C-alpha positions in Angstrom: -38.5 -12.1 -7.5 -35.0 -13.6 -7.8 -32.8 -13.4 -4.7 -30.0 -10.9 -5.0 -26.6 -12.6 -5.3 -24.3 -10.6 -2.9 -20.7 -10.2 -3.6 -18.9 -8.1 -0.9 -16.1 -5.7 -1.8 -13.8 -7.7 0.6 -14.5 -11.1 2.1 -12.2 -11.8 5.0 -14.2 -14.8 6.1 -13.5 -16.5 2.8 -9.8 -16.0 3.2 -9.8 -17.3 6.8 -11.6 -20.5 6.2 -8.8 -22.4 4.3 -6.1 -21.4 6.8 -8.1 -21.5 10.0 -6.6 -24.7 11.5 -3.0 -23.5 10.8 -3.7 -20.0 12.2 -5.2 -21.4 15.4 -2.3 -23.8 15.9 0.1 -20.9 15.5 -1.8 -18.8 18.1 -1.8 -21.8 20.5 2.0 -21.8 20.2 2.2 -18.1 20.9 0.0 -18.4 24.0 1.9 -21.5 25.2 5.2 -19.6 25.1 3.8 -16.1 26.0 7.0 -14.5 24.6 5.1 -11.4 23.4 7.6 -8.6 23.1 9.4 -8.8 19.7 9.3 -12.6 20.2 10.3 -15.4 17.9 7.5 -14.9 15.4 8.3 -11.3 14.9 12.0 -12.1 14.4 11.2 -15.0 12.0 8.7 -12.9 10.0 11.3 -10.2 9.6 13.8 -12.7 8.2 11.1 -14.2 5.9 9.8 -10.9 4.6 13.3 -9.6 4.0 14.1 -12.7 2.0 10.8 -12.4 0.1 11.6 -8.7 -0.9 15.3 -9.4 -1.6 16.6 -7.1 1.2 19.1 -7.7 4.0 16.9 -6.3 6.7 13.2 -6.0 7.7 12.0 -4.3 10.8 8.4 -4.9 12.1 6.4 -1.9 13.2 2.9 -1.2 14.6 1.5 -0.1 11.3 2.3 1.0 7.8 2.0 4.6 8.8 4.6 4.1 11.5 6.8 2.3 9.0 6.9 5.4 6.8 7.5 7.8 9.6 10.2 5.7 11.2 11.9 5.0 7.9 12.1 8.7 7.2 13.6 9.4 10.6 16.0 6.5 10.3 17.1 7.9 6.9 18.0 11.2 8.5 14.9 13.3 7.7 14.5 16.1 10.3 12.1 18.8 11.3 11.5 21.3 8.5 12.8 19.1 5.7 10.6 18.8 2.6 9.6 15.4 1.3 8.1 15.0 -2.1 5.2 12.6 -2.6 2.1 12.0 -4.6 -1.2 13.9 -4.3 -3.1 10.6 -4.9 -2.6 8.3 -2.0 -4.2 7.3 1.3 -3.8 10.1 3.7 -1.4 8.2 5.9 1.5 8.9 3.4 1.2 12.7 4.1 0.5 12.0 7.8 3.6 9.9 8.2 5.8 12.6 6.6 4.3 15.1 9.0 4.8 12.8 12.0 8.5 12.6 11.1 8.6 16.4 11.4 8.9 17.0 7.7 6.7 18.9 5.2 4.9 16.9 2.5 5.2 18.5 -1.0 2.6 17.1 -3.4 3.1 16.2 -7.1 0.5 15.2 -9.6 0.2 11.7 -11.1 0.5 9.8 -14.4 -3.0 9.5 -15.8 -2.5 5.9 -16.9 -0.9 4.3 -13.8 -2.1 6.8 -11.1 1.5 6.7 -9.7 3.5 9.9 -9.1 4.6 11.5 -12.4 8.4 11.7 -12.5 8.3 14.5 -15.1 6.8 16.8 -12.5 9.1 16.0 -9.5 12.1 18.3 -10.2 9.8 21.4 -10.4 9.1 20.8 -6.7 12.7 20.4 -5.5 14.0 23.2 -3.3 17.0 23.5 -0.9 14.9 22.0 1.8 14.0 18.9 -0.2 15.6 15.8 1.4 13.6 12.8 0.2 11.0 11.4 -2.3 8.3 9.0 -1.2 6.8 7.4 -4.3 3.6 5.4 -3.6 3.1 2.1 -5.5 -0.6 2.7 -6.0 -3.1 -0.1 -6.1 -0.4 -2.7 -6.3 1.7 -1.4 -9.2 5.2 0.1 -8.8 5.8 3.7 -9.5 8.2 4.5 -12.4 11.3 4.1 -10.2 14.1 4.4 -12.8 13.6 8.2 -13.4 12.8 8.8 -9.8 16.1 7.2 -8.7 17.9 9.3 -11.4 16.4 12.5 -10.0 17.3 11.4 -6.4 20.9 10.8 -7.4 21.3 14.1 -9.1 19.9 16.0 -6.2 21.2 13.8 -3.4 17.8 12.8 -2.1 16.7 9.7 -0.3 14.0 7.5 -1.9 11.7 5.7 0.6 9.1 3.6 -1.0 5.5 3.6 0.2 4.8 0.0 -0.7 1.8 -0.4 1.6 -0.3 -1.6 -1.3 2.4 -3.5 -3.2 3.5 -6.7 -1.4 5.2 -8.7 -4.2 4.9 -6.0 -6.9 8.0 -5.7 -9.2 9.8 -3.0 -11.2 12.3 -4.3 -13.8 12.5 -7.6 -11.9 13.1 -6.1 -8.5 10.5 -6.4 -5.7 9.0 -3.2 -4.3 10.7 -2.4 -1.0 14.1 -3.3 -2.4 14.5 -0.4 -4.8 14.9 2.7 -2.6 17.0 3.1 0.5 14.0 1.7 2.4 10.5 0.3 1.7 7.5 0.5 3.9 4.6 -2.0 4.0 1.3 -2.2 5.8 -0.2 -5.4 7.2 -3.6 -3.9 7.7 -6.1 -6.7 7.4 -7.3 -5.9 3.9 -3.8 -5.8 2.4 -2.5 -8.5 0.0 -0.6 -9.8 3.0 -2.8 -8.7 5.9 -2.9 -9.5 9.6 -6.1 -9.7 11.6 -5.4 -6.3 13.0 -2.7 -3.8 12.5 1.0 -4.1 11.6 3.7 -2.8 9.3 7.3 -3.4 8.3 10.3 -1.6 6.9 12.7 -3.2 4.4 16.2 -2.0 3.7 19.7 -3.0 2.6 21.3 -0.2 4.7 22.5 -1.5 8.1 22.5 2.0 9.6 18.9 2.6 8.6 17.9 -0.8 10.0 19.7 -0.1 13.3 18.0 3.3 13.7 14.6 1.9 12.7 14.9 -0.7 15.4 15.7 2.0 18.0 12.9 4.3 16.9 10.2 1.6 16.9 11.1 0.6 20.5 11.4 3.8 22.6 15.1 4.2 21.6 15.8 1.3 23.9 19.4 0.0 23.8 19.5 -1.9 27.1 17.5 -2.2 30.3 16.7 1.3 31.6 18.7 2.9 28.8 17.3 4.9 25.8 19.6 6.5 23.3 17.0 8.5 21.3 13.5 9.6 21.5 11.5 6.9 19.8 8.0 5.4 19.5 6.0 2.5 20.8 5.6 0.8 17.5 6.5 -2.8 17.8 4.9 -5.4 15.6 2.6 -7.6 17.7 3.7 -11.3 18.2 0.2 -12.5 17.6 -0.1 -10.7 14.3 3.4 -11.9 13.3 2.3 -15.5 13.9 -0.7 -15.0 11.6 1.4 -13.3 8.9 3.8 -16.2 8.9 1.0 -18.5 8.0 -0.1 -16.2 5.2 3.2 -15.2 3.7 3.7 -18.8 2.6 0.6 -18.3 0.4 1.4 -14.8 -0.8 2.5 -15.8 -4.3 -0.6 -18.0 -4.6 -2.8 -15.0 -3.5 -1.0 -12.8 -6.0 -1.6 -15.2 -8.9 -5.3 -15.4 -7.9 -5.6 -11.6 -7.9 -3.9 -11.3 -11.3 -6.3 -14.0 -12.7 -9.3 -12.0 -11.4 -7.9 -8.8 -13.0 -7.3 -10.6 -16.3 -11.0 -11.8 -16.1 -12.3 -8.3 -15.6 -10.0 -7.0 -18.4 -11.4 -9.5 -20.8 -15.1 -9.1 -19.8 -15.1 -5.3 -19.5 -12.9 -4.3 -22.5 -15.8 -3.3 -24.7 -17.5 -1.1 -22.1 -16.9 2.7 -21.7 -14.8 2.1 -18.6 -11.2 3.0 -18.5 -9.5 -0.2 -17.2 -6.3 -0.6 -15.2 -3.0 -0.6 -17.1 0.0 -2.8 -16.3 2.9 -0.7 -17.4 5.8 -2.3 -19.3 8.5 -3.8 -17.0 6.2 -3.9 -14.0 4.3 -6.7 -12.2 1.0 -5.5 -10.9 -0.3 -7.4 -7.8 -3.8 -5.8 -7.9 -4.3 -4.8 -4.3 -7.2 -2.9 -5.9 -8.8 -3.2 -9.3 -9.7 0.4 -10.1 -11.7 1.5 -13.1 -12.8 4.9 -14.2 -16.3 6.0 -15.2 -17.8 9.4 -15.9 -21.0 8.0 -14.4 -19.1 6.6 -11.4 -21.7 7.4 -8.7 -24.6 6.0 -10.7 -22.6 2.9 -11.6 -21.7 2.5 -7.9 -25.4 2.7 -6.9 -26.4 0.3 -9.7 -23.9 -2.3 -8.4 -25.0 -1.7 -4.8 -28.6 -2.3 -5.8 -27.4 -5.6 -7.3 -25.7 -6.6 -4.0 -22.1 -5.9 -5.3 -19.8 -4.0 -3.0 -17.4 -1.4 -4.4 -15.1 1.3 -3.0 -13.5 4.6 -3.9 -9.7 4.9 -3.4 -9.6 7.8 -2.9 -12.4 10.3 -3.2 -10.7 13.3 -1.6 -7.1 14.0 -2.7 -4.4 14.4 0.0 -3.5 17.9 -1.0 -7.0 19.2 -0.5 -7.6 17.6 2.9 -8.3 20.0 5.8 -5.3 18.7 7.6 -3.0 19.7 4.8 -4.4 23.3 4.5 -1.2 24.7 6.0 0.9 23.4 3.0 -0.7 25.9 0.7 -2.3 23.7 -2.0 -5.5 24.8 -3.7 -8.1 23.2 -5.9 -6.7 23.1 -9.5 -3.1 22.5 -8.4 -3.2 18.8 -9.2 -5.6 18.6 -12.2 -5.0 14.9 -13.0 -5.5 13.7 -9.5 -8.5 15.9 -9.0 -10.1 14.6 -12.2 -9.6 10.9 -11.6 -10.8 11.2 -8.0 -14.2 12.1 -9.5 -14.2 9.0 -11.7 -12.4 6.1 -10.0 -14.3 3.0 -8.7 -12.7 -0.1 -7.1 -14.4 -3.4 -8.0 -14.3 -6.5 -5.8 -10.9 -8.3 -6.0 -9.6 -10.9 -3.6 -8.0 -14.3 -4.0 -11.2 -16.2 -3.2 -13.3 -14.5 -5.9 -14.4 -17.1 -8.5 -14.7 -17.0 -12.2 -18.5 -17.0 -11.8 -18.2 -14.0 -9.4 -16.1 -12.1 -11.9 -18.6 -12.9 -14.7 -21.5 -11.8 -12.4 -19.9 -8.4 -11.5 -18.9 -7.8 -15.1 -22.4 -8.7 -16.3 -23.9 -6.1 -13.9 -21.5 -3.5 -15.2 -22.4 -4.2 -18.8 -26.1 -4.2 -17.8 -25.6 -0.6 -16.5 -24.1 0.6 -19.7 -27.0 -0.6 -21.7 -29.0 2.0 -20.0 -26.5 4.9 -20.2 
């Protein structure tokens, strides 16, 4: 019997190997200086990431979830305000809105891109609505032009959830530089991931930047003085040092991900799968490569039996989570989101995946459809 060729859904060890010596040297420098509280690596990473995104400011936080909550607060969102967002997202988007004291109001998605559908947003605007949080799902920007137009007409703030979209572009602008603020996660599986937790806020607004720095650090203005009630959400110096090694390779990583996606697109185009779409005027960075199949669970099991890891992002929509029950959504309210959540499957995608790996995964998918 032939040995099963295993391809994990994510391979962190493969990503670490080529940069191990540089990472370890960076950590030695951190431990030599022991300047661990918003130290030189955090400050340098903030400058480097702001430059990468094309913004004037970047503020490191403890996580992407914190980045969203703090950005909302820094933009003036208060208790009882309503914030419109997508029903199809990782739960942290809704959680962060709630942590900022606001109420998440869910909108259904575009069936092609899986991003929030701008045509449905205005129906959800009330006198309490103060902001829109579009999520750049799977590494592709939401349709920001119409969203910004709606926000201008109704005087709403637009805060981008770019936690899956490091380097993604909309009309030539990097995600994180389009709304009044952008929020990123450095969770270890992200396109730019630490070896733990971390996040960052990007903005061109000096007032939002100043307030975000206060909120992330206990409202601290000087020794023994705190001007606002804040959080303990500082980006860790160790993680910042690691991220500074990796950010230099982010474009290389992105190009590799796009090449993997192109390989899948070519090899799977004649299967019954619905493949990802890169919308016109957008640059997809493929944090995830998400296909759709009416036989999703059987296909997932077939690939697992072949030693191939997959994922579902996300199986249970945010608006139907038990924690969101108080917001009044019911099954059937978001028909597109609910339908795709029964069909989506994420295939392995990471920079170290080889052409042979992509061919092997695609071959196993085609093998499955011979038997359907």
